C-alpha positions as CSV (number, residue, x, y, z in Angstrom):
1,X,-3.0,8.3,114.4
2,X,0.3,6.4,114.3
3,X,3.5,8.0,113.4
4,X,4.5,7.6,109.7
5,X,7.5,5.4,109.1
6,X,9.5,4.3,106.0
7,X,11.2,1.0,105.5
8,X,14.0,2.6,103.7
9,X,15.3,6.2,103.6
10,X,17.0,5.7,100.2
11,X,15.3,8.0,97.7
12,X,13.7,6.6,94.6
13,X,12.2,8.6,91.9
14,X,8.8,7.0,91.2
15,X,7.4,7.6,87.8
16,X,4.9,10.4,87.7
17,X,1.6,9.5,86.0
18,X,2.5,12.0,83.3
19,X,5.6,13.9,82.3
20,X,6.7,17.1,84.0
21,X,4.0,16.9,86.6
22,X,6.0,15.7,89.7
23,X,2.7,14.0,90.3
24,X,0.7,17.1,90.7
25,X,-1.4,17.2,87.6
26,X,-0.3,18.0,84.1
27,X,1.6,21.1,85.2
28,X,2.8,22.6,88.5
29,X,1.7,25.7,90.2
30,X,4.3,28.4,90.7
31,X,6.2,28.4,94.0
32,X,4.6,31.8,94.8
33,X,1.1,30.4,94.6
34,X,2.0,27.3,96.5
35,X,3.4,29.4,99.3
36,X,0.4,31.7,99.3
37,X,-1.8,28.7,99.9
38,X,0.5,27.3,102.5
39,X,0.2,30.5,104.5
40,X,-3.6,30.7,104.1
41,X,-4.4,27.0,105.0
42,X,-3.7,27.4,108.8
43,X,-6.2,30.3,109.0
44,X,-8.8,28.3,107.1
45,X,-8.3,25.3,109.3
46,X,-9.2,27.3,112.4
47,X,-12.8,27.5,111.2
48,X,-13.0,23.8,110.4
49,X,-11.7,23.0,113.9
50,X,-14.1,25.4,115.6
51,X,-17.1,24.0,113.8
52,X,-16.0,20.4,113.8
53,X,-17.0,20.2,110.2
54,X,-15.6,21.3,106.9
55,X,-19.1,22.1,105.7
56,X,-19.1,25.2,107.9
57,X,-15.8,26.7,106.8
58,X,-16.8,30.1,105.4
59,X,-13.6,30.2,103.3
60,X,-15.1,27.5,101.1
61,X,-18.2,29.5,100.4
62,X,-16.8,33.0,99.7
63,X,-18.3,33.1,96.2
64,X,-21.9,32.3,97.2
65,X,-21.7,34.4,100.4
66,X,-20.6,37.4,98.3
67,X,-23.6,37.0,96.0
68,X,-25.9,36.7,99.0
69,X,-24.5,39.8,100.7
70,X,-24.7,41.8,97.4
71,X,-28.3,40.7,97.1
72,X,-28.9,42.2,100.6
73,X,-27.2,45.4,99.4
74,X,-29.4,45.6,96.3
75,X,-32.7,45.0,98.2
76,X,-31.9,47.5,101.0
77,X,-30.6,50.0,98.5
78,X,-33.9,49.8,96.6
79,X,-35.8,50.5,99.9
80,X,-33.6,53.5,100.8
81,X,-34.0,55.0,97.3
82,X,-37.8,55.1,97.8
83,X,-37.3,57.7,100.5
84,X,-34.4,59.6,99.0
85,X,-34.7,63.2,97.8
86,X,-32.7,65.2,95.4
87,X,-30.6,68.3,96.0
88,X,-27.7,69.1,98.4
89,X,-29.8,69.9,101.4
90,X,-32.8,67.7,100.5
91,X,-30.5,64.7,100.1
92,X,-28.9,65.2,103.5
93,X,-32.2,65.9,105.2
94,X,-33.9,62.8,103.7
95,X,-31.0,60.6,105.0
96,X,-31.2,62.2,108.4
97,X,-34.9,61.5,108.5
98,X,-34.2,57.8,107.7
99,X,-31.7,57.8,110.5
100,X,-34.4,59.1,112.9
101,X,-36.8,56.2,112.2
102,X,-36.3,52.8,113.8
103,X,-36.8,50.6,110.8
104,X,-35.1,52.9,108.2
105,X,-32.0,53.4,110.3
106,X,-31.5,49.6,110.7
107,X,-32.0,49.1,107.0
108,X,-29.5,51.8,106.3
109,X,-27.0,50.1,108.6
110,X,-27.7,46.8,106.9
111,X,-27.0,48.4,103.6
112,X,-23.7,49.9,104.8
113,X,-22.3,46.9,106.7
114,X,-23.5,44.3,104.1
115,X,-21.7,46.3,101.4
116,X,-18.5,46.3,103.4
117,X,-18.7,42.6,104.2
118,X,-19.5,41.8,100.6
119,X,-16.4,43.7,99.4
120,X,-14.2,41.8,101.9
121,X,-15.6,38.4,101.0
122,X,-15.3,39.2,97.3
123,X,-11.6,40.0,97.7
124,X,-11.1,36.8,99.8
125,X,-12.8,34.9,96.9
126,X,-10.4,36.4,94.4
127,X,-7.3,35.7,96.6
128,X,-8.4,32.1,97.0
129,X,-8.9,31.7,93.2
130,X,-5.4,33.1,92.7
131,X,-3.5,30.7,94.9
132,X,-5.6,27.8,93.7
133,X,-4.4,28.7,90.2
134,X,-7.9,29.1,88.9
135,X,-7.2,31.9,86.4
136,X,-5.2,30.5,83.5
137,X,-6.2,29.2,80.1
138,X,-10.0,29.2,79.5
139,X,-10.5,30.7,83.0
140,X,-9.2,34.1,81.9
141,X,-12.7,35.5,81.2
142,X,-13.8,34.6,84.8
143,X,-10.7,36.2,86.2
144,X,-10.7,39.4,84.2
145,X,-14.4,39.9,84.7
146,X,-13.9,39.3,88.4
147,X,-11.2,42.0,88.6
148,X,-13.4,44.5,86.8
149,X,-16.3,43.4,88.9
150,X,-14.3,44.3,92.1
151,X,-13.6,47.7,90.7
152,X,-17.2,48.4,89.9
153,X,-18.2,47.2,93.4
154,X,-15.8,49.6,95.0
155,X,-16.9,52.5,92.8
156,X,-20.5,51.7,93.6
157,X,-19.9,51.8,97.3
158,X,-18.0,55.0,96.9
159,X,-20.8,56.8,95.1
160,X,-23.1,55.5,97.9
161,X,-21.2,57.5,100.4
162,X,-21.3,60.5,98.0
163,X,-25.1,60.5,98.0
164,X,-25.4,61.2,101.7
165,X,-23.9,64.7,101.1
166,X,-22.3,64.9,104.5
167,X,-18.7,65.6,105.4
168,X,-17.5,62.3,104.0
169,X,-19.2,63.2,100.8
170,X,-17.4,66.6,100.9
171,X,-14.0,64.9,101.3
172,X,-14.9,62.6,98.3
173,X,-15.9,65.6,96.4
174,X,-12.7,67.5,97.2
175,X,-10.6,64.4,96.3
176,X,-12.4,64.1,93.0
177,X,-11.7,67.8,92.3
178,X,-8.0,67.2,93.1
179,X,-8.0,64.2,90.8
180,X,-9.6,66.2,88.0
181,X,-7.1,69.0,88.6
182,X,-4.2,66.6,88.2
183,X,-5.3,64.7,85.1
184,X,-7.6,67.0,83.2
185,X,-8.6,70.7,82.8
186,X,-12.1,70.1,84.0
187,X,-11.7,70.8,87.7
188,X,-12.5,74.6,87.5
189,X,-15.7,73.9,85.5
190,X,-16.7,71.2,88.0
191,X,-16.2,73.5,91.0
192,X,-18.0,76.4,89.3
193,X,-20.9,74.3,88.3
194,X,-21.4,73.0,91.9
195,X,-21.4,76.6,93.4
196,X,-23.8,77.8,90.6
197,X,-26.1,74.8,91.3
198,X,-26.1,75.6,95.0
199,X,-26.9,79.3,94.3
200,X,-29.6,78.6,91.7
201,X,-31.3,75.7,93.5
202,X,-30.2,73.3,90.7
203,X,-28.2,71.0,92.9
204,X,-30.7,68.2,92.3
205,X,-29.1,67.8,88.9
206,X,-25.8,66.8,90.5
207,X,-27.4,64.5,93.0
208,X,-29.5,62.8,90.3
209,X,-26.4,62.3,88.3
210,X,-24.6,60.6,91.2
211,X,-27.6,58.4,91.9
212,X,-27.7,57.5,88.2
213,X,-24.0,56.6,88.2
214,X,-24.6,54.6,91.4
215,X,-27.4,52.6,89.7
216,X,-25.5,52.2,86.5
217,X,-22.5,50.8,88.3
218,X,-24.7,48.2,90.0
219,X,-26.0,47.3,86.6
220,X,-22.4,46.9,85.5
221,X,-21.8,44.6,88.5
222,X,-24.7,42.4,87.3
223,X,-23.3,42.4,83.7
224,X,-19.7,41.5,84.8
225,X,-21.1,38.8,87.2
226,X,-22.8,37.2,84.2
227,X,-19.5,37.1,82.3
228,X,-17.9,35.8,85.5
229,X,-20.1,32.7,85.6
230,X,-21.1,32.3,81.9
231,X,-18.6,29.5,81.2
232,X,-19.7,27.5,84.3
233,X,-22.0,24.5,84.2
234,X,-24.5,24.6,87.0
235,X,-23.3,27.8,88.6
236,X,-24.1,28.0,92.3
237,X,-25.6,31.4,93.3
238,X,-26.5,31.1,96.9
239,X,-25.0,29.1,99.9
240,X,-26.9,26.5,101.9
241,X,-29.9,27.5,104.0
242,X,-28.0,27.6,107.3
243,X,-25.6,30.2,105.8
244,X,-28.5,32.3,104.6
245,X,-30.1,32.2,108.0
246,X,-27.0,32.6,110.0
247,X,-25.3,35.4,108.0
248,X,-28.6,37.2,107.6
249,X,-29.2,37.2,111.3
250,X,-25.6,38.4,112.0
251,X,-26.0,41.3,109.6
252,X,-29.4,42.2,111.2
253,X,-28.1,42.1,114.8
254,X,-24.9,44.0,114.1
255,X,-26.8,46.7,112.2
256,X,-29.2,47.1,115.0
257,X,-26.4,47.3,117.6
258,X,-24.2,49.7,115.6
259,X,-26.2,52.5,114.0
260,X,-24.5,54.3,111.1
261,X,-25.3,57.7,112.5
262,X,-24.9,61.1,110.7
263,X,-22.1,63.5,110.2
264,X,-22.6,67.3,109.7
265,X,-23.8,68.3,106.2
266,X,-21.3,69.1,103.5
267,X,-20.6,72.8,103.3
268,X,-18.5,74.5,100.5
269,X,-17.6,77.3,103.0
270,X,-16.4,75.1,105.8
271,X,-13.7,72.4,105.6
272,X,-14.2,69.2,107.6
273,X,-12.0,68.4,110.6
274,X,-11.8,64.9,112.1
275,X,-14.0,62.6,110.0
276,X,-14.4,58.8,110.6
277,X,-13.6,56.9,107.4
278,X,-14.6,53.5,106.1
279,X,-11.3,51.7,105.6
280,X,-12.8,49.6,102.8
281,X,-14.2,52.2,100.6
282,X,-12.6,55.5,101.7
283,X,-9.0,54.3,102.4
284,X,-7.8,56.6,99.6
285,X,-8.9,59.9,101.1
286,X,-5.7,60.6,103.2
287,X,-3.8,60.2,99.9
288,X,-6.4,61.7,97.5
289,X,-6.2,65.1,99.2
290,X,-2.4,65.2,99.6
291,X,0.6,66.1,97.4
292,X,1.2,62.4,96.5
293,X,-2.2,62.1,94.7
294,X,-0.7,61.4,91.3
295,X,1.7,58.7,92.5
296,X,-1.0,57.1,94.6
297,X,-3.6,56.8,91.8
298,X,-0.8,55.8,89.3
299,X,0.2,53.0,91.6
300,X,-3.4,51.7,92.0
301,X,-4.0,51.9,88.2
302,X,-0.8,49.8,87.7
303,X,-1.9,47.3,90.3
304,X,-5.3,47.0,88.6
305,X,-3.8,46.4,85.2
306,X,-1.3,43.9,86.6
307,X,-4.2,42.1,88.4
308,X,-6.2,41.9,85.2
309,X,-3.1,40.6,83.2
310,X,-2.3,37.8,85.6
311,X,-3.6,35.0,83.3
312,X,-1.0,36.1,80.7
313,X,1.8,36.8,83.1
314,X,2.4,33.2,84.2
315,X,5.4,31.6,82.5
316,X,4.3,28.1,83.5
317,X,3.0,25.9,80.6
318,X,-0.8,25.8,80.2
319,X,-2.0,22.2,80.5
320,X,-3.2,20.5,77.3
321,X,-7.0,20.4,76.7
322,X,-8.7,17.1,76.5
323,X,-9.1,15.1,73.3
324,X,-11.9,12.7,72.5
325,X,-11.5,9.6,70.3
326,X,-14.5,9.9,68.0
327,X,-14.4,6.3,66.9
328,X,-14.3,5.1,70.5
329,X,-17.0,7.4,71.9
330,X,-20.3,5.6,72.7
331,X,-22.4,8.8,73.0
332,X,-23.2,8.1,76.6
333,X,-23.3,11.8,77.6
334,X,-21.5,11.2,81.0
335,X,-18.6,13.4,80.1
336,X,-20.8,16.3,79.0
337,X,-23.0,15.9,82.1
338,X,-19.9,16.0,84.4
339,X,-17.9,18.8,82.7
340,X,-17.8,21.8,85.1
341,X,-17.0,24.4,82.4
342,X,-19.4,23.7,79.5
343,X,-16.5,22.5,77.3
344,X,-18.1,19.3,76.2
345,X,-21.3,19.0,74.2
346,X,-23.1,16.2,72.5
347,X,-23.7,16.5,68.8
348,X,-25.4,14.2,66.2
349,X,-23.0,11.9,64.5
350,X,-22.3,12.7,60.8
351,X,-20.0,11.2,58.3
352,X,-19.4,7.8,59.9
353,X,-20.9,4.3,60.0
354,X,-21.3,4.1,63.7
355,X,-24.7,3.1,65.0
356,X,-24.4,5.6,67.8
357,X,-26.6,8.7,67.4
358,X,-24.3,11.2,69.3
359,X,-20.7,11.9,69.8
360,X,-19.0,14.1,72.4
361,X,-17.3,17.2,71.0
362,X,-14.8,19.4,73.0
363,X,-14.4,23.1,72.7
364,X,-10.7,23.5,73.4
365,X,-11.2,27.2,74.1
366,X,-13.4,26.4,77.1
367,X,-11.5,23.3,78.4
368,X,-9.5,24.1,81.6
369,X,-7.8,20.6,81.6
370,X,-9.3,19.7,85.0
371,X,-9.5,16.0,84.2
372,X,-13.0,15.5,85.6
373,X,-14.2,13.9,82.3
374,X,-11.4,11.3,82.4
375,X,-13.2,9.6,85.2
376,X,-16.5,10.0,83.5
377,X,-15.5,7.8,80.5
378,X,-15.5,4.1,81.4
379,X,-14.4,3.2,77.8
380,X,-11.2,5.2,78.0
381,X,-12.0,7.4,75.0
382,X,-10.7,10.7,76.6
383,X,-7.1,11.8,77.0
384,X,-5.5,14.9,78.2
385,X,-2.0,15.4,76.8
386,X,-0.2,12.2,77.8
387,X,-2.8,11.4,80.5
388,X,-5.3,8.7,79.6
389,X,-7.0,5.7,81.2
390,X,-4.3,3.5,79.8
391,X,-1.5,5.7,81.1
392,X,-3.1,5.8,84.5
393,X,-3.5,2.0,84.5
394,X,0.2,1.6,83.6
395,X,1.1,3.8,86.5
396,X,-1.0,1.6,88.8
397,X,0.8,-1.5,87.6
398,X,4.2,0.1,88.1
399,X,3.2,1.0,91.7
400,X,1.9,-2.5,92.5
401,X,4.7,-4.5,90.8
402,X,7.4,-4.0,93.5
403,X,5.2,-5.5,96.2
404,X,5.5,-9.3,96.2
405,X,2.6,-11.5,97.2
406,X,4.4,-12.3,100.4
407,X,4.2,-8.7,101.5
408,X,1.2,-7.1,103.2
409,X,-1.3,-5.8,100.8
410,X,-0.5,-2.3,99.5
411,X,-2.7,0.7,100.1
412,X,-3.1,2.7,96.9
413,X,-3.8,6.4,97.4
414,X,-5.1,8.7,94.7
415,X,-5.0,12.4,95.4
416,X,-5.3,15.7,93.6
417,X,-2.7,18.3,92.5
418,X,-3.6,20.6,95.5
419,X,-2.8,17.9,98.0
420,X,0.3,17.0,95.9
421,X,1.6,20.5,96.2
422,X,0.9,20.7,100.0
423,X,0.4,17.9,102.5
424,X,1.1,15.0,100.1
425,X,4.3,16.4,98.7
426,X,6.6,14.6,101.2
427,X,5.1,11.3,100.2
428,X,5.4,11.5,96.5
429,X,9.0,10.5,95.9
430,X,9.7,8.2,98.8
431,X,10.9,4.7,98.3
432,X,9.0,1.8,100.1
433,X,6.8,4.2,102.0
434,X,4.9,2.5,104.8
435,X,2.5,3.6,107.5
436,X,1.7,1.4,110.5
437,X,3.9,-1.1,108.8
438,X,1.6,-1.2,105.8
439,X,3.0,-0.3,102.3
440,X,1.6,2.9,100.8
441,X,1.7,4.1,97.2
442,X,0.5,7.7,96.4
443,X,-0.5,8.6,92.9
444,X,-1.3,12.2,92.2
445,X,-3.7,13.4,89.5
446,X,-5.1,16.7,88.2
447,X,-8.2,16.0,90.2
448,X,-9.4,12.9,92.0
449,X,-12.3,12.8,89.5
450,X,-9.7,11.7,86.9
451,X,-10.0,8.3,88.6
452,X,-12.7,6.2,87.0
453,X,-14.6,3.5,88.9
454,X,-13.2,1.0,86.4
455,X,-9.6,1.9,87.3
456,X,-10.4,1.5,91.0
457,X,-11.9,-1.9,90.5
458,X,-9.0,-3.1,88.3
459,X,-6.5,-1.9,90.9
460,X,-8.3,-4.0,93.6
461,X,-8.3,-7.0,91.2
462,X,-4.6,-6.5,90.6
463,X,-3.7,-6.8,94.2
464,X,-4.3,-3.5,95.9
465,X,-5.4,-4.1,99.5
466,X,-7.2,-0.8,99.9
467,X,-8.0,2.2,97.8
468,X,-7.9,5.7,99.3
469,X,-9.2,8.7,97.4
470,X,-8.1,11.9,99.0
471,X,-9.6,15.1,97.6
472,X,-10.6,18.6,98.6
473,X,-13.2,19.4,101.3
474,X,-16.9,20.0,100.4
475,X,-17.4,23.0,98.2
476,X,-13.7,23.6,97.9
477,X,-12.7,21.5,94.9
478,X,-10.2,23.3,92.7
479,X,-12.3,22.1,89.8
480,X,-15.7,22.9,91.4
481,X,-17.3,19.4,91.3
482,X,-14.6,16.9,91.1
483,X,-14.9,15.7,94.6
484,X,-18.7,15.5,94.4
485,X,-18.7,13.5,91.2
486,X,-16.0,11.1,92.5
487,X,-18.0,10.5,95.7
488,X,-21.2,9.8,93.7
489,X,-19.4,7.4,91.3
490,X,-17.9,5.3,94.1
491,X,-21.1,5.3,96.1
492,X,-23.0,4.1,93.0
493,X,-25.3,7.2,92.8
494,X,-23.8,8.7,89.6
495,X,-22.7,7.3,86.3
496,X,-20.3,5.7,85.7
497,X,-20.9,3.6,88.8
498,X,-18.5,1.4,90.6
499,X,-19.3,-2.2,89.8
500,X,-21.8,-3.7,92.3
501,X,-19.5,-6.6,93.3
502,X,-17.1,-3.9,94.6
503,X,-19.7,-2.0,96.6
504,X,-18.4,-3.3,100.0
505,X,-14.7,-3.3,98.9
506,X,-12.1,-1.5,101.0
507,X,-12.5,1.8,99.2
508,X,-12.4,5.0,101.3
509,X,-12.9,8.7,100.4
510,X,-11.3,11.5,102.4
511,X,-12.3,15.1,101.8
512,X,-9.6,17.0,103.5
513,X,-7.9,20.4,103.4
514,X,-4.7,20.2,101.3
515,X,-2.4,20.4,104.3
516,X,-4.3,17.5,106.1
517,X,-3.3,14.7,103.7
518,X,-1.5,12.7,106.5
519,X,-4.9,12.2,108.2
520,X,-5.8,9.8,105.4
521,X,-2.8,7.5,105.7
522,X,-3.2,5.3,108.8
523,X,-4.1,1.9,107.4
524,X,-7.3,0.2,108.6
525,X,-7.4,-3.5,109.1
526,X,-9.8,-5.2,106.7
527,X,-11.1,-7.2,109.6
528,X,-12.1,-4.0,111.6
529,X,-15.5,-3.7,110.1
530,X,-16.8,-1.1,112.7
531,X,-14.0,1.3,111.9
532,X,-14.4,0.9,108.2
533,X,-18.1,1.5,108.5
534,X,-17.6,4.6,110.6
535,X,-15.3,6.1,108.0
536,X,-17.4,5.2,105.0
537,X,-20.5,6.6,106.5
538,X,-19.1,9.7,108.3
539,X,-21.2,12.8,107.6
540,X,-18.1,14.8,106.7
541,X,-17.1,12.0,104.3
542,X,-20.4,12.0,102.4
543,X,-20.7,14.8,99.8
544,X,-24.0,13.6,98.5
545,X,-26.4,13.8,101.4
546,X,-26.9,16.8,103.7
547,X,-24.4,16.8,106.6
548,X,-25.9,16.1,110.0
549,X,-25.0,19.3,111.9
550,X,-26.1,20.5,115.3
551,X,-26.1,23.7,117.2
552,X,-22.6,22.8,118.5
553,X,-21.3,23.1,115.0
554,X,-23.1,26.4,114.2
555,X,-22.6,28.4,117.3
556,X,-18.8,28.8,117.3
557,X,-18.7,29.7,113.6
558,X,-21.4,32.3,113.7
559,X,-20.0,33.8,116.9
560,X,-16.7,34.3,115.1
561,X,-18.4,35.8,112.1
562,X,-20.4,38.1,114.3
563,X,-17.2,39.3,116.0
564,X,-15.5,39.9,112.7
565,X,-18.5,41.9,111.4
566,X,-18.6,43.9,114.6
567,X,-14.9,44.8,114.1
568,X,-15.8,45.9,110.6
569,X,-18.6,48.1,111.9
570,X,-16.4,49.5,114.6
571,X,-13.6,50.3,112.1
572,X,-15.9,52.5,110.1
573,X,-16.2,54.7,113.2
574,X,-12.8,54.2,114.8
575,X,-10.6,55.1,112.0
576,X,-10.7,58.9,112.1
577,X,-8.9,61.1,109.5
578,X,-7.9,64.7,110.3
579,X,-8.7,66.1,106.9
580,X,-7.6,69.7,107.4
581,X,-5.6,71.5,110.1
582,X,-7.5,73.6,112.6
583,X,-5.3,76.7,112.1
584,X,-5.9,76.7,108.4
585,X,-8.4,78.7,106.3
586,X,-8.7,79.2,102.6
587,X,-9.8,81.8,100.1
588,X,-11.3,80.7,96.8
589,X,-11.7,82.8,93.7
590,X,-14.3,81.5,91.3
591,X,-15.1,83.1,87.9
592,X,-17.6,81.0,85.9
593,X,-16.8,83.1,82.7
594,X,-13.5,85.1,82.8
595,X,-14.1,86.4,79.3
596,X,-16.6,88.8,80.9
597,X,-13.6,90.7,82.2
598,X,-13.5,92.3,78.8
599,X,-16.7,94.2,79.7
600,X,-15.1,95.2,83.0
601,X,-12.1,96.5,81.1
602,X,-14.5,98.7,79.0
603,X,-15.1,100.6,82.3
604,X,-11.3,100.7,82.8
605,X,-10.2,102.9,79.9
606,X,-10.6,102.7,76.2
607,X,-6.9,103.0,75.4
608,X,-6.1,99.9,77.5
609,X,-8.7,97.6,76.0
610,X,-6.4,96.1,73.4
611,X,-3.4,95.8,75.8
612,X,-2.6,92.7,77.9
613,X,-4.3,93.0,81.2
614,X,-3.6,91.3,84.6
615,X,-6.0,89.9,87.1
616,X,-4.5,90.1,90.6
617,X,-5.7,88.7,93.9
618,X,-4.0,90.0,97.0
619,X,-4.1,89.5,100.7
620,X,-2.9,92.9,101.8
621,X,0.4,93.5,99.9
622,X,0.9,89.7,99.3
623,X,0.0,88.6,95.8
624,X,-2.0,85.3,96.0
625,X,-2.7,84.9,92.3
626,X,-1.8,86.8,89.1
627,X,-2.7,86.0,85.6
628,X,-2.5,87.9,82.3
629,X,-5.5,88.1,79.9
630,X,-5.2,89.2,76.3
631,X,-8.5,91.1,76.2
632,X,-8.5,91.4,72.4
633,X,-9.7,87.7,72.4
634,X,-13.4,87.7,72.6
635,X,-14.0,84.0,72.8
636,X,-15.4,82.4,75.9
637,X,-12.7,81.2,78.3
638,X,-12.8,78.2,80.7
639,X,-14.0,78.9,84.2
640,X,-11.4,80.1,86.6
641,X,-11.0,78.6,90.1
642,X,-8.1,79.6,92.4
643,X,-7.6,78.5,96.0
644,X,-5.0,79.7,98.5
645,X,-4.3,78.6,102.0
646,X,-4.3,81.3,104.6
647,X,-4.0,81.4,108.4
648,X,-6.8,82.0,110.8
649,X,-7.4,85.7,111.5
650,X,-8.0,89.0,109.8
651,X,-7.2,89.5,106.1
652,X,-7.7,92.3,103.6
653,X,-8.6,90.7,100.3
654,X,-8.6,92.6,97.0
655,X,-9.2,91.6,93.4
656,X,-8.0,94.0,90.7
657,X,-7.8,94.3,87.0
658,X,-4.5,96.1,86.2
659,X,-2.7,97.3,83.1
660,X,0.8,96.0,82.3
661,X,2.0,99.6,81.7
662,X,4.0,101.2,84.4
663,X,1.8,103.5,86.5
664,X,-1.1,102.1,84.5
665,X,-4.7,102.3,85.6
666,X,-6.1,99.8,88.1
667,X,-9.8,98.7,88.4
668,X,-10.8,97.3,91.8
669,X,-13.2,94.4,91.3
670,X,-13.5,93.3,95.0
671,X,-12.1,94.5,98.3
672,X,-13.0,93.5,101.8
673,X,-11.6,92.9,105.2
674,X,-12.6,89.5,106.5
675,X,-11.9,87.5,109.6
676,X,-11.3,83.8,108.8
677,X,-12.2,81.2,111.3
678,X,-10.7,77.6,111.6
679,X,-11.1,75.7,108.3
680,X,-13.3,78.4,106.9
681,X,-13.4,78.8,103.1
682,X,-14.0,82.4,101.9
683,X,-15.5,82.2,98.4
684,X,-15.1,85.2,96.0
685,X,-17.5,84.3,93.2
686,X,-17.1,87.1,90.8
687,X,-19.5,87.4,87.9
688,X,-19.3,90.7,86.1
689,X,-22.6,91.6,84.3
690,X,-22.2,93.2,80.9
691,X,-23.4,96.8,80.8
692,X,-23.7,97.1,84.6
693,X,-22.1,99.9,86.6
């Protein structure tokens, strides 16, 4: 490729095709989004270079790959549920049995690693939609549903870890108790119910509840996914076959090579020590068990609310929706067929004298102002704000006018707003731009699909030497199908078609990453038929037919993806969290119904029954907990749960009911000398029985 050169360095502000666009399409993206994409593009380009084809760039397929991975999660989850049993010990033993069987332990690993990969790919998909500015206007529903969808996916994975009932589940349980304790008064009741369930063999109720929540959350995922795609025409659910085979094989191999394994069973009487954590789903545990719990969850709640509000936080103007000239419309249906967002429908004509049966009608609440339909209408009946077929033709005339017949024929380049914000930006406002001593004129548009075949043929007839259409790579158009429809129109496979007498004209399409615009600029000699033919028939330059890819394209990409998934599997075992110190133990007082202390006070002394009474828990002479109870109140109180941190070693624990009067009576409810080991939890579950001695 020759080095770009300009005939003059003097700046000249060329007229943008529409006001306020700077040539980038109706409105400009914020500098933050432009810089986000600028930082991401070099990483994306690595995959294109490794594969030698943009068709194998996984960043361009994050949406469909996420759906495929979640489908794997759903199917493997259904299989695992068939062998799952209910109850604390039963659940753990059923999972341990799966882990001991060759097929089941591989399927369990597939379920785990596909879930983590799906979450990563879903987040990448959301980040890409953000910096591509695909969240404003009518796209708000897809964005908000996507944010909620991500939350549901994370919660679903979290409850999946809870179901195993191992030490990870115990940490999740303890974190949930800490959360309840901070934001509600339900924590004591929850702890008491768990201990009672364990004691009475009713723990299956809790496990069934978690499994039910797990399934309901996945149902919520399906519901929000439907809302996520409901405004799309022709939504694409799954990627190409080679992605299905390649990614499926990678998940299978990694799952067989890295078994999930088992941790010790959750035990209310023993705190976990070092526990490996999944950094995707269990990243919160180091914070969820600490003193900063409230600030941590408040920060994440604020982040979630801000993320969901992004469509309304942008201060940039929303582009104007399209308008259709009813009198001009011929009812050809091309615009309705091409619209990527179901914004255009065909309706029977009523109330006019036209012989046409149908007229195109736009729902402005669904229109995202992509401009795809502008190129669909060869009669110029559609406009978008001040953008129209006539306005675009006037822009072409202005660009061609300064070039005299004595000059070399000018190359006219149409490109999209993504390229205009990235690689094409330096070329937009240069005077007398030339490459290889050939004059170049760059006209940016909302989408390359805004260029109609009629406009292209008129530009050639008006003196343009060559037409270049530079759009986004396959499956990466900011407006979903703009590059595909443009390719089809110019190759005469889709209406409206390029006129047949221009079939062999010097018209070239380039489907490049936004930072690779300069690759389209070197001018080809019209006499160099072999080079022209190679470009026009290049597999990467044809979005209609299947690309001709070989093992040399596939191997590098799938090796990289395999390495990345191996790192994910390794991270779930490598990131170890020291949950509780080794020299720490705890004593836990649990009273399911403290109001029963009234009956204990009846054994105390009749004259003290109506007096305020204190419940005191001591470690030797040290008071660990003290609370007053007005025993005249007979209503049922909330469960009482008190936990204190103690050192490892011997302790003399006493629980007493005492009068507030000086030298008053004292009723010993519990006293015992215990030796606490590392991370041991000594539970005093006191349940006085009315009428007992």
